[in-house]
N, C-alpha and C positions, 0 to 999 in steps of 0.2 A: 583697459588698464595695462594690457601687455605693451601697447605702443607707447603709452606715457612712461612706463618704467624703462623701456628701451632708450628713449630719448634722454631721460634724466640720468640714467646710468652711463650712457655714452659720454655725457659731459663730465660726470664724476670720475670715470676711469681715466680720462685724460689728465686728471689732477693727481689721483692716488694710485693708478695702475690697474690693469685688467685682472691681475691675479687676486688682489684684495677684493675687488668688486665681485668676481666670480665666486670666491669663497663665501662672501656675505650672501650672495644669491642662493647658493646651494644650502647653506644653513637655514636661511629664511624659508625656502620652499619645503625643506625637510621637516621643519617644525610645523609648518602649516599642514603638511601631509599627515603627520602624526596626530595633530589635533582635529582632523576632519571627522573621525567617528564621534568624538566628543561633541563637536558642533552639530552633527546630524541628530544626536540624541536631544540636544537642546531645542532644535527646531529649524525650519527652513531658512529664516533670515540669518541665523548664525552660520549655517552651512554655506550659504551664498557668500557671506563675508569671508569665511575661511578660504573658500575656493578663489575668491578675488585676491586674497593675500598670496595664495600659491601662484597665481598668474603674475603678480608683481615680482615675486622672486624668480620665476622662470624667465621673465622678460629681460633679465640682465645677462642671460647665458650667451646668446648670439653675439651681442656687441663685445662682451668681455673676451670671448674666445677669439674673435677677430682681432681684438687689440693685442692679446697675448701672442697669437701667431705672427702678427705683423712685426712684433719686436723681437721674437725669439727665433724665427725661421728665416733662412736666407730667401731672397726673392725668387730664386730659381726653384725652390722647393715648396713655395706657398700653396699653389693650387693643389698639389698632391696632399699636402698636410690638411688643408681645408676639407678635401674630399674624404680623407680618413676620419677626421674629427666628426663631420656631419654624418657619415655612415655609421659611426659608433653610436651616435644619438639614436638613430633609427633602429640599430641592432638592440640597443637597450630597451626601446619600446616594445619590440617584438618579443624579446626575452621576458620582459615583465608581463606581457599579455599571455605568454605561454605558461608562466608559473602561477598566475593569479587564480585560475580555476582550481588548481591543486590546493592552494592556501584557503580559498573560500570553502571548498568541500571539507577539508580537515579541521579548520579553525574558525570559520565564519568570515563574513565580508570585512569586518574591521581589521583582520589580520593582514590584509593586503596593504592597508595604509600604514599600519604599525611597522610591518616588515620593510617596505620600501622607504618610508620616512627615516627609520633607524639606519638603514644602509647609507642614505644620503648624509646623515649626521656623522 
């Protein structure tokens, strides 16, 4: 699903712009994240569909960021900008993994999905 969404969104961003596509992707995967605990309570098939929706939303991130940087950043600064942006993605993952045990301990496992999904929205 991730590859399919990347290819489709690559074509779309050339028509409407990377900023709009990235914004759509962030809202899409944030909503899917918030709905994950609800889907888990309904059953495994619902959970799998919701996680697939999240993957579709995340699939737009890389192509859209590359599109935005290619249009906004001068050629001489692009490699540094890409390194900074991609490092930030991994820093966000590490930070999320560091805070998740605290949230789970204090508020239960659904709080992780509600917190990070709300932040994305």
